C-alpha positions in Angstrom: 168.2 153.9 109.3 165.9 153.1 112.3 164.5 149.6 112.9 161.1 150.8 111.8 162.4 152.3 108.6 164.6 149.1 107.9 161.5 146.9 108.4 159.4 149.1 106.1 162.1 149.0 103.4 162.5 145.3 103.8 158.8 144.8 103.3 158.8 147.0 100.2 161.8 145.0 98.8 160.1 141.7 99.5 156.9 142.7 97.8 158.8 144.0 94.8 160.7 140.8 94.5 157.4 138.8 94.7 155.8 140.9 91.8 159.0 140.7 89.8 159.3 137.0 90.0 155.6 136.6 89.1 155.9 138.5 85.8 159.6 138.5 85.0 159.0 137.4 81.5 157.1 140.5 80.4 159.1 143.6 79.2 158.0 146.8 80.9 157.3 150.0 79.0 160.5 151.5 80.5 162.6 148.6 79.2 161.2 149.0 75.7 162.2 152.7 75.7 165.9 151.9 75.5 165.4 149.5 72.5 165.3 150.2 68.8 161.8 149.9 67.4 160.9 149.6 63.7 157.2 150.5 64.1 158.0 153.6 66.2 160.7 154.7 63.7 158.4 154.2 60.7 155.5 156.2 62.2 157.8 158.9 63.5 159.4 159.5 60.1 156.0 160.0 58.5 155.0 162.8 60.9 155.5 166.5 59.9 156.3 169.1 62.5 152.6 170.0 63.3 151.7 166.3 63.5 154.5 165.6 66.0 153.3 168.4 68.2 149.7 167.2 68.0 150.8 163.8 69.3 151.4 165.5 72.7 147.8 166.7 73.1 145.0 164.5 74.5 141.4 165.8 74.4 138.3 165.0 76.5 135.7 162.5 75.3 132.3 161.5 76.7 129.6 159.0 75.9 126.9 160.7 77.9 126.9 163.9 75.8 125.1 164.7 72.5 125.9 163.2 69.2 127.0 166.7 68.1 129.6 166.7 70.9 130.8 163.2 69.9 131.1 164.3 66.3 133.1 167.4 67.3 135.6 165.2 69.1 135.8 163.1 66.0 136.6 166.1 63.9 139.4 167.0 66.3 140.8 163.5 66.0 140.6 163.6 62.2 141.8 167.1 61.4 144.1 167.9 64.3 145.6 164.4 64.5 146.0 164.5 68.3 147.8 161.8 70.2 145.1 160.5 72.5 141.8 160.7 74.4 140.8 161.1 78.0 137.4 159.5 78.5 135.0 160.9 81.1 131.4 160.0 82.0 129.3 157.5 80.0 128.8 153.8 79.7 131.2 150.9 78.7 129.3 149.7 75.7 128.9 153.2 74.3 132.6 153.9 74.9 133.7 150.7 73.1 131.6 151.7 70.1 132.9 155.3 70.1 136.5 154.2 70.6 136.3 152.1 67.5 134.8 155.1 65.6 137.6 157.5 66.7 140.4 154.9 66.1 139.1 154.5 62.6 139.4 158.2 62.0 143.0 158.5 63.4 146.0 158.3 61.1 148.2 157.3 64.1 146.4 155.1 66.6 145.1 157.0 69.7 146.3 156.3 73.2 143.1 156.1 75.2 143.0 156.9 78.9 140.8 157.8 81.8 140.9 158.3 85.6 140.2 155.0 87.3 141.5 155.3 90.8 138.8 152.9 92.0 138.3 151.2 88.6 136.1 152.0 85.6 133.3 153.0 88.0 135.1 156.3 88.7 133.9 157.5 85.3 131.5 154.9 83.8 128.0 153.7 84.8 127.2 149.9 84.8 130.8 149.1 85.8 132.6 148.0 88.9 133.8 150.5 91.6 136.3 149.1 94.0 136.7 150.6 97.5 138.2 154.1 97.5 142.0 154.4 98.3 141.3 155.5 101.9 139.7 152.2 102.6 142.4 150.3 100.6 144.9 152.0 102.9 143.5 150.1 105.8 144.1 146.7 104.2 147.0 144.7 105.5 147.2 142.1 102.7 148.9 144.0 99.7 148.4 141.0 97.4 144.7 141.9 97.3 145.6 145.3 95.8 147.9 143.7 93.3 144.9 141.5 92.2 142.8 144.6 92.0 145.3 146.1 89.6 145.2 143.0 87.4 141.3 143.2 87.3 141.3 146.9 86.5 143.8 146.2 83.6 141.4 143.6 82.2 138.5 146.1 82.4 140.4 148.9 80.7 141.7 146.7 77.9 138.2 145.2 77.3 136.9 148.6 76.2 139.9 149.7 74.3 141.8 151.8 76.9 145.6 151.7 77.3 146.4 153.9 80.3 144.9 154.5 83.8 145.6 157.9 85.2 146.1 156.3 88.6 147.0 155.5 91.4 146.9 158.6 93.5 150.1 158.5 95.6 149.6 161.7 97.5 150.3 161.5 101.2 147.1 163.0 102.8 148.6 164.6 105.8 146.0 167.5 105.9 142.6 166.4 107.1 141.0 169.5 105.5 142.2 168.6 102.0 139.2 169.2 99.7 140.5 167.4 96.6 142.6 164.4 97.6 141.4 163.1 101.0 139.6 159.8 100.5 141.5 159.4 97.2 144.7 158.9 99.1 145.9 155.7 100.8 146.4 157.8 103.9 148.8 159.9 105.9 151.8 157.6 106.2 154.3 157.8 103.4 155.4 154.1 103.8 151.9 152.8 103.7 151.0 155.0 100.7 154.1 153.8 98.8 153.5 150.1 99.6 149.8 150.1 98.7 150.3 152.1 95.6 153.1 149.9 94.5 150.9 146.8 94.7 148.1 148.4 92.8 150.4 149.9 90.2 152.3 146.6 89.6 149.0 144.7 89.2 147.9 147.1 86.4 151.3 147.2 84.7 151.7 143.4 84.8 148.2 143.3 83.3 149.4 145.3 80.3 148.2 148.7 81.3 150.1 151.9 81.4 149.8 154.0 84.6 150.2 157.6 85.8 151.1 158.0 89.5 149.9 161.4 90.7 150.0 164.3 91.6 153.7 165.1 91.6 155.4 166.4 93.7 152.5 165.8 96.1 149.0 167.3 96.6 148.2 165.9 100.0 148.9 168.8 102.3 146.7 171.6 100.8 143.4 173.1 101.7 142.8 174.5 98.1 141.4 172.6 95.2 143.5 173.1 92.1 140.4 172.7 89.9 139.4 176.2 91.1 142.6 178.0 92.2 146.4 177.6 92.5 147.3 176.0 95.8 150.6 176.9 97.4 152.9 174.6 99.3 155.2 176.7 101.6 157.3 173.8 102.8 161.1 173.5 102.5 162.7 171.3 99.8 163.9 169.0 102.6 160.4 168.5 103.9 159.0 167.9 100.4 161.8 165.5 99.6 161.4 163.4 102.7 157.6 163.3 102.8 155.5 164.3 99.7 158.0 163.1 97.1 158.8 159.8 99.0 156.1 157.6 97.3 157.0 159.0 93.9 160.7 158.1 94.4 159.8 154.6 95.5 157.4 153.9 92.7 159.8 155.4 90.1 162.4 152.9 91.4 159.8 150.1 91.0 159.2 151.0 87.3 156.2 153.4 87.2 155.4 154.0 83.5 154.0 157.5 84.0 153.8 160.4 86.4 151.2 163.1 86.4 152.2 166.6 87.4 150.0 168.6 89.9 149.1 172.3 89.5 150.8 173.6 92.7 152.8 176.7 93.4 155.9 175.6 95.4 158.3 178.4 96.1 161.0 176.2 97.6 161.3 174.3 94.3 160.6 177.2 91.9 160.4 180.8 93.3 158.9 182.3 90.1 155.7 184.1 91.3 152.5 182.2 90.6 154.3 179.4 88.8 152.3 176.1 88.8 154.5 173.0 89.1 153.0 171.8 85.7 154.8 174.7 83.9 158.0 174.6 86.0 161.1 173.4 84.2 163.0 173.2 87.6 160.3 170.9 88.9 159.4 168.7 85.9 162.8 168.5 84.3 165.1 169.5 87.1 163.6 167.3 89.9 161.5 164.6 88.2 163.7 163.8 85.2 167.2 164.7 86.4 167.2 164.3 90.2 164.9 161.3 90.3 166.0 159.9 87.0 162.5 159.3 85.7 162.5 158.1 82.1 158.8 157.4 81.5 155.8 159.4 80.3 155.2 162.8 82.0 151.6 163.8 81.9 150.1 167.2 82.9 147.0 167.4 85.1 144.1 168.9 83.1 145.3 172.0 81.4 142.0 173.8 81.7 142.0 173.8 85.5 142.1 177.2 87.2 145.3 176.2 89.0 147.2 176.4 85.8 145.4 178.9 83.5 144.6 181.6 86.2 148.0 183.3 85.6 149.0 181.9 82.2 146.2 182.6 79.7 145.5 182.4 76.0 147.5 179.2 75.4 150.7 180.3 77.0 150.3 177.5 79.6 150.4 174.9 76.8 153.7 176.2 75.5 155.2 176.5 79.0 154.1 172.9 79.8 156.1 171.6 76.9 159.1 173.8 77.8 158.9 172.4 81.4 159.3 168.8 80.2 155.8 167.3 80.0 155.3 164.7 77.3 151.5 164.7 77.3 149.3 167.8 77.9 145.7 166.6 78.6 142.6 168.7 78.1 144.0 171.9 76.8 141.5 174.7 76.6 142.0 174.8 72.8 144.2 172.1 71.3 144.2 173.6 67.8 145.5 176.9 69.2 148.0 175.1 71.4 149.6 173.3 68.5 149.9 176.6 66.6 151.5 178.4 69.5 153.9 175.5 70.1 155.0 175.7 66.4 155.5 179.4 66.8 157.6 178.8 69.9 159.7 176.3 68.0 160.3 178.9 65.2 161.2 181.5 67.8 163.7 179.2 69.4 161.8 178.9 72.7 161.4 175.1 72.1 163.7 172.8 70.2 162.4 170.1 67.8 164.7 167.7 69.7 162.6 168.4 72.8 159.4 167.7 70.8 160.9 164.6 69.2 161.9 163.1 72.6 158.3 163.2 73.8 156.8 162.0 70.6 159.1 158.9 70.6 158.0 158.1 74.2 154.4 158.5 73.2 154.8 156.3 70.2 156.6 153.7 72.2 153.8 153.7 74.7 151.4 153.0 71.9 153.6 150.2 70.7 153.8 148.7 74.2 150.0 148.9 74.5 149.6 146.9 71.3 148.6 149.7 69.0 151.1 148.6 66.3 148.6 146.0 65.4 145.3 147.1 63.8 142.5 145.9 65.9 139.0 146.9 67.1 137.2 146.5 70.4 134.6 143.7 70.4 131.3 145.5 70.8 129.4 142.4 71.8 129.0 141.4 75.5 130.8 144.5 76.8 128.7 144.8 80.0 129.4 141.2 81.0 133.0 141.6 80.1 133.6 144.4 82.6 131.4 142.8 85.3 133.1 139.5 85.8 132.3 137.2 88.7 135.9 137.1 89.8 136.1 140.9 90.0 133.0 141.1 92.2 134.4 138.3 94.4 137.6 140.3 94.8 135.7 143.4 95.7 134.1 141.5 98.6 137.5 140.4 99.7 138.8 144.0 99.6 135.8 145.3 101.5 136.1 142.6 104.2 139.9 143.3 104.6 139.3 147.0 105.0 137.0 146.7 108.0 138.7 148.5 111.0 137.6 147.8 114.6 138.6 150.8 116.8 136.6 149.8 119.9 135.2 146.6 121.4 136.4 143.8 119.2 135.7 141.4 122.1 132.2 142.8 122.4 131.3 141.3 119.0 131.5 137.8 120.5 128.8 138.8 123.0 126.2 139.5 120.2 123.6 136.8 120.3 121.5 136.0 117.1 118.5 135.0 119.3 118.3 138.2 121.4 115.9 141.0 120.8 117.9 143.5 118.7 117.3 147.1 117.5 119.2 148.1 114.4 119.2 151.8 113.7 120.4 153.6 110.6 121.4 157.3 111.2 121.8 159.7 108.3 119.4 158.1 105.8 115.6 158.0 105.6 115.2 154.4 104.4 116.1 150.9 105.4 119.8 150.2 104.5 121.6 147.1 103.2 123.4 147.0 106.6 120.1 146.6 108.3 118.8 144.0 105.8 121.9 141.9 106.0 121.9 142.0 109.8 118.2 141.2 109.8 118.9 137.8 108.2 121.0 136.9 111.2 119.3 138.6 114.1 115.9 137.1 113.5 114.3 138.9 116.5 115.2 142.4 115.3 113.5 145.6 114.4 114.7 148.5 112.2 114.6 152.2 112.7 115.9 155.0 110.5 116.7 158.6 111.4 117.4 160.9 108.5 120.3 163.3 108.7 118.0 166.2 109.7 116.1 164.2 112.4 114.5 166.3 115.1 114.4 165.7 118.9 110.8 164.5 118.6 111.7 161.9 116.0 114.6 160.7 118.0 112.5 160.6 121.2 110.0 158.2 119.4 112.8 155.8 118.7 114.3 156.1 122.2 111.0 155.0 123.7 111.2 151.7 121.9 114.7 150.8 122.9 113.9 149.7 126.5 112.2 146.5 125.2 115.3 145.2 123.5 118.5 143.5 124.6 121.0 144.6 121.9 121.6 147.8 120.0 123.5 148.2 116.7 123.7 151.6 115.1 125.0 152.4 111.6 126.0 156.0 110.8 125.7 156.7 107.1 127.1 159.5 104.9 124.8 159.4 101.8 126.7 162.0 99.8 128.1 160.9 96.4 131.7 160.9 97.8 132.9 160.3 101.4 134.4 163.7 102.2 134.7 165.6 105.5 131.8 167.6 106.9 129.1 164.9 107.0 125.8 166.7 107.8 123.9 165.4 110.9 121.5 167.5 113.0 122.8 168.6 116.4 120.0 166.4 118.0 121.4 163.4 116.1 124.9 164.2 117.3 123.6 164.4 120.9 121.8 161.1 120.4 125.0 159.4 119.2 126.9 160.8 122.2 124.2 159.5 124.6 124.1 156.1 122.9 127.9 155.8 123.2 127.4 155.5 126.9 124.8 152.7 126.5 125.4 149.1 125.2 125.3 150.3 121.6 127.8 149.0 119.0 128.4 151.4 116.1 129.5 151.1 112.4 130.6 154.3 110.6 129.9 154.3 106.8 131.8 157.5 106.2 135.2 159.1 105.9 137.0 158.5 109.3 137.9 162.2 109.6 134.2 162.7 110.4 134.9 161.0 113.8 136.3 164.4 115.0 132.7 165.8 114.9 131.0 162.8 116.6 131.9 163.3 120.2 131.4 160.3 122.5 132.2 157.5 120.1 135.7 157.2 121.7 133.8 155.9 124.8 131.6 153.5 122.9 131.3 149.8 123.6 132.1 149.0 120.0 133.1 151.0 116.9 133.7 149.7 113.4 135.0 152.0 110.6 133.6 151.0 107.2 134.8 154.1 105.3 132.0 154.6 102.7 128.3 154.1 102.0 128.4 151.5 99.2 126.4 148.3 99.5 129.5 146.1 99.5 131.0 148.0 102.5 127.7 147.7 104.3 127.6 143.9 103.7 131.2 143.6 104.9 130.4 145.4 108.1 127.3 143.2 108.6 129.5 140.2 108.2 131.7 141.5 111.0 128.7 142.1 113.3 127.5 138.5 112.5 131.0 137.2 113.5 131.5 135.9 110.0 134.5 138.2 109.2 137.3 139.1 111.5 138.2 142.8 111.1 141.9 143.2 110.3 142.0 146.8 109.0 144.2 149.5 110.4 143.2 153.2 110.4 145.2 154.9 107.6 144.9 158.4 109.0 145.0 160.2 112.4 141.7 161.8 113.3 142.4 163.2 116.8 144.0 162.1 120.1 141.4 159.3 120.4 141.8 157.8 116.9 145.3 157.6 115.5 147.0 156.2 112.5 147.6 152.4 112.6 145.0 151.7 115.2 142.8 148.7 114.7 142.0 145.9 117.1 
């Protein structure tokens, strides 16, 4: 073990001891699995063969669709007696009401889940979105991520949910990854494991089940498994030492659930076109047997092209259970799936012992989440309940802690609130929060905005005004919904950025840091702050840095090119 690896391991050990001592009194889901349980036994004994199989299927639910859609999900809950729901878009108040309605229809209480990598805001309007995992990967204080986990657990439980299909523990070592990218804590497996552990333990200590994803690692692919089946052509040794590393560490630290990716990985299973979700050598052989994972195993969405492209008409559902998954989420047709699994049992392809093992794990998860007690979600004050002051204050702390200064930290001290200052926003047509926040500090300032398609003539008009001012601050904004690669800026704007990099300008980038590769010249700039995304709380954090109210302590979680490398930050 090298010194670097020893120090990394020591830090992980120290953090795990901290979390353990903090919540040592609470039994984990994994601990309850090995104990006898009267409620689980009593429910299990009442289930017939079809009902047991149905417990393994979780269907999609929305609160932004029609009443007819909501009612159709209710009929599935009532007639098919499925095990749980995966909520998607909608609002928190509506979801609380609908959850109560669906739970009242269920003979066995439903385990309710959703994807909340950055909190409820990933799916629901009027709720809090924390920074994306790429920004969290820059933060040096892991306790902040632990606190975020605790807050997310409160939010989930407030609206009647029991499991977060998060965190994403993929190591994003491919800058062209179209599906993970900003959802990852970065390219370094030790950093990914450490940050994910803190977030995971916060949620679990807060009473929330988790599902670390996407096993055995979706970080080094340039294909989106929603639309096709990606292939990883790496050796087992490479996968074991890199992609699988965070999963191994978090399993050791008590992860309650693992989600399986739809990936074709010949080194682990050489069956042609075999997705990892349907692979017994991967799900059972590696995850359960080699890594010793005892918790819930959840498939990625079973309607994705990465899994049904080559296994059609419900065969994917049958194979998913044979492979070793406990929960199959979002089957194309859950009624058909249950029927086909029953047929597979009668044909001897699947044993009832295999089904029973999963059903007991699911029922124990329901017990751990408190579903052994009849209860309803309080439908009053939901909006306030998921928008707490302490959560908003924590988001400010997270945003501040993510700020990453790659050039010119000393130059910040030279900024003078009394000097004539030009504050330019690039990539957006209107005045930004960044400008407004800075304007309260730099009283003698003027704002300019250059939209992403700005022409040479529009840029020239701004250039003519610059000579009359002493200081120049430029924000570069990606206004797309999510901060991916390929931020669109006109060639004239890129040339303007390059030219301004040679002036006295100090820059802030409100975009995925991978976009630096296409912004030539910034490596020579007087000052460069990475703020990772466009949201107002990140703009305010960056403004605080430029007002010398916040010291930037973030470290770049990915390597962009030879100028901007992993771990850099002044």
